[in-house]
C-alpha positions in Angstrom: -9.3 -5.6 1.3 -7.6 -8.9 1.7 -3.8 -10.1 0.7 -4.0 -13.5 -0.1 -4.8 -15.8 -2.7 -5.8 -13.3 -5.3 -4.8 -11.2 -8.6 -4.0 -7.7 -8.6 -5.4 -5.6 -11.6 -3.2 -2.7 -12.5 -5.0 0.5 -13.1 -3.8 3.9 -14.2 -5.0 5.2 -10.8 -4.0 2.6 -8.1 -4.5 -0.8 -7.2 -7.1 -3.0 -7.2 -6.9 -6.5 -5.4 -9.3 -9.0 -6.6 -9.4 -12.8 -5.4 -10.6 -16.1 -6.6 -10.1 -18.6 -4.0 -10.9 -22.1 -4.5 -14.5 -22.7 -4.4 -15.8 -23.9 -1.0 -16.7 -27.3 -0.3 -19.2 -27.1 2.3 -22.9 -28.2 1.1 -26.0 -25.8 2.0 -27.0 -27.9 4.6 -23.7 -27.5 6.3 -23.1 -23.8 6.6 -24.8 -20.9 8.5 -26.4 -17.9 7.0 -23.9 -16.1 7.2 -21.3 -18.3 5.7 -23.9 -18.6 2.8 -24.1 -15.6 1.8 -20.7 -15.6 1.6 -20.2 -18.6 -0.4 -23.4 -16.8 -3.1 -20.8 -13.9 -3.2 -18.0 -16.2 -4.5 -20.7 -17.6 -6.6 -21.9 -14.5 -7.8 -18.2 -13.3 -8.5 -17.8 -16.3 -10.5 -20.8 -15.6 -12.4 -19.2 -11.8 -12.7 -22.5 -10.8 -11.0 -20.8 -8.0 -9.2 -24.1 -6.0 -8.5 -25.5 -8.9 -6.6 -21.8 -9.7 -5.1 -22.3 -6.5 -3.3 -25.8 -7.2 -1.5 -24.4 -10.9 -1.2 -21.4 -9.5 1.2 -23.6 -6.8 2.4 -25.9 -8.8 4.3 -22.5 -11.2 5.4 -21.6 -7.9 7.2 -24.7 -7.0 8.7 -24.0 -10.1 10.9 -21.5 -8.1 12.9 -19.1 -10.8 13.1 -15.2 -9.4 12.0 -14.8 -10.5 8.2 -11.6 -12.6 8.0 -9.1 -11.9 5.3 -10.6 -13.9 2.4 -14.4 -12.2 2.9 -12.5 -8.9 3.3 -11.0 -9.9 -0.6 -14.7 -10.7 -1.5 -16.1 -7.3 -0.3 -13.2 -5.5 -2.0 -13.8 -7.1 -5.3 -17.6 -6.7 -5.3 -17.6 -3.1 -4.8 -14.5 -2.2 -6.8 -16.0 -3.9 -9.8 -19.7 -2.7 -9.5 -18.5 1.2 -9.2 -16.0 0.7 -11.7 -18.0 -0.4 -14.3 -20.5 2.9 -13.5 -17.1 4.9 -13.6 -16.3 3.5 -16.7 -20.1 4.2 -18.1 -19.7 7.7 -16.7 -16.5 8.7 -18.5 -17.6 7.6 -21.7 -21.5 9.2 -21.3 -19.6 12.6 -20.1 -17.5 12.3 -23.3 -20.4 11.9 -25.8 -21.9 14.5 -24.0 -19.2 17.1 -24.1 -19.3 16.2 -28.3 -22.9 16.5 -29.0 -23.0 20.2 -27.0 -19.9 21.0 -28.8 -21.7 20.3 -32.2 -25.1 22.4 -30.7 -27.0 19.3 -30.8 -29.2 20.4 -27.5 -31.8 17.5 -27.6 -28.9 14.8 -27.6 -27.1 16.9 -25.1 -30.0 16.6 -23.1 -30.3 13.1 -23.4 -26.9 12.2 -22.4 -27.2 14.1 -19.7 -30.1 12.5 -18.6 -28.1 9.4 -18.8 -25.0 10.3 -17.2 -27.3 11.4 -14.1 -28.7 8.1 -14.4 -25.5 6.5 -13.7 -24.3 9.2 -11.4 -26.9 8.1 -8.9 -26.5 4.2 -9.5 -22.3 5.0 -8.6 -23.3 7.2 -5.6 -26.1 4.5 -3.9 -23.1 1.7 -4.5 -20.7 4.2 -2.5 -22.9 5.1 0.0 -23.6 1.7 1.1 -19.8 0.2 1.1 -19.0 3.8 3.4 -21.7 3.2 5.4 -20.8 -0.4 6.1 -17.0 1.0 6.6 -18.0 3.9 9.1 -20.4 2.0 11.3 -19.1 -1.7 11.3 -15.9 -2.7 9.3 -13.8 0.0 10.8 -14.8 0.2 14.0 -14.8 -3.9 14.4 -11.5 -4.5 12.9 -8.9 -5.8 15.6 -5.9 -6.0 13.0 -3.9 -2.8 11.5 -3.3 -4.3 8.4 -7.7 -4.5 8.1 -8.1 -0.9 9.4 -5.5 0.4 7.1 -7.5 -1.1 4.2 -10.5 -0.4 5.2 -9.8 3.5 5.5 -8.1 3.2 2.2 -11.3 2.0 1.0 -13.5 5.0 2.8 -11.1 7.4 0.7 -11.3 5.6 -2.3 -15.2 5.6 -2.0 -15.4 9.4 -0.9 -13.3 10.2 -3.8 -15.1 8.8 -6.2 -18.5 10.5 -5.0 -16.1 13.8 -4.9 -15.2 13.1 -8.9 -18.8 13.4 -10.1 -20.0 15.7 -7.5 -20.1 20.0 -7.9 -19.9 22.7 -5.3 -20.7 22.0 -1.3 -21.2 18.0 -2.6 -17.5 18.0 -3.9 -16.1 19.7 -1.2 -17.6 18.0 1.7 -16.4 14.3 0.0 -12.9 15.6 -0.6 -13.3 16.6 3.3 -14.0 13.0 3.8 -11.6 11.5 1.7 -8.6 13.2 3.1 -9.4 12.7 6.4 -9.9 9.0 5.9 -6.6 8.5 3.9 -4.9 10.3 6.8 -6.6 8.4 9.4 -5.3 5.1 7.9 -1.6 6.8 6.8 -1.4 7.3 10.9 -2.0 3.7 11.8 0.2 2.4 8.6 2.9 4.7 9.6 2.8 3.0 13.3 2.3 -0.4 13.2 3.1 -1.5 9.6 6.1 -2.0 8.0 7.4 0.0 5.1 7.1 -3.1 2.5 3.6 -4.2 3.8 1.6 -4.3 0.1 -1.9 -2.3 2.6 0.4 0.9 3.5 2.2 0.9 0.0 -1.5 0.8 -1.9 -2.7 3.4 0.8 0.1 5.4 -0.1 -0.2 4.9 -3.5 -4.2 6.2 -3.6 -3.3 8.9 -1.5 -1.2 10.3 -4.0 -3.4 9.8 -6.7 -5.8 11.9 -4.5 -3.7 14.8 -4.4 -2.8 14.6 -8.3 -6.2 14.0 -10.0 -9.1 15.3 -7.0 -6.8 18.0 -5.2 -4.9 19.0 -8.0 -1.8 19.2 -5.9 0.8 17.5 -8.3 3.8 18.1 -5.9 2.2 17.0 -2.8 1.3 14.0 -4.8 4.8 13.2 -5.7 6.1 13.5 -2.3 3.4 11.1 -0.6 4.3 8.4 -3.8 8.1 9.5 -3.6 8.4 8.7 0.3 6.5 5.5 0.3 8.6 4.2 -2.8 12.1 5.1 -1.6 11.4 4.0 1.9 10.2 0.5 0.7 13.2 0.2 -1.9 15.5 0.8 1.6 14.2 -2.3 3.0 12.9 -4.6 0.3 15.7 -6.7 0.8 14.9 -7.8 4.3 11.1 -9.3 2.7 10.3 -12.3 2.2 10.2 -13.8 -1.0 6.2 -14.2 -1.0 5.7 -10.5 0.4 8.5 -9.0 -2.2 6.1 -10.3 -4.8 2.8 -8.7 -2.7 4.8 -5.2 -2.5 6.8 -4.9 -5.7 3.4 -4.6 -7.8 2.6 -1.5 -5.8 5.9 -0.5 -6.1 5.6 -0.3 -9.6 2.8 1.3 -9.6 4.3 4.1 -7.7 7.3 4.5 -9.6 5.0 4.1 -12.8 2.6 7.2 -11.6 5.8 9.2 -10.3 7.7 8.7 -13.9 4.1 10.3 -15.1 3.8 12.9 -12.9 7.2 14.1 -12.5 7.4 14.1 -16.4 5.0 17.0 -16.6 6.0 20.6 -17.5 5.2 21.7 -14.3 7.9 19.4 -12.7 
């Protein structure tokens, strides 16, 4: 959820901001319990132990103090990576399950289905953890428009991830919650952030992806993405050099997705 000292991970479904600030120089004796959790989260990131990183950042959030930019980045990295690993695993197992079913291999199909359900439980638990933090603490405690927009985007994303693996009423409920979160964030972004702001652009990108992949409404996806992209293009010359670099990556992802979506036969 942060904006400084991070790298960006380009994916087909959105932008993920990944932070790697410089190591903290304080010793264990000099830092508070909360700072210790944040420091351990930093170490967990460096060691690529993202499940533990989520736990450390969850504990840091429980102190009730508003997260600063660096801490928001750690929180985003922890859950995006932990959930992302399981989303990738889920897609692989689903493909294997379908292949075994097509071959008529009932025993292996059942085994794959059981493994898929195990992954779904882990993924859902992680998503519900971050959603609880966002709903109960992070969004109510956010004082800046950027933080609020980033948090609402995350809320939409994690409801979307649960929707992707859900059926029937559960899917309907998650889709409704994701839609509401993206719309709440969009209202704040349009009221308080410039059209070139990376958080506003990132929200628009993932909101558009939601409409394309989950709602299966490509026309609405293109409308949301194109408006964000064209509005930013008109104002990009008025943005500082550093901000241009931060916004350009999201704009490129918007452009890439728009090109893909408008190349479909329906367009």
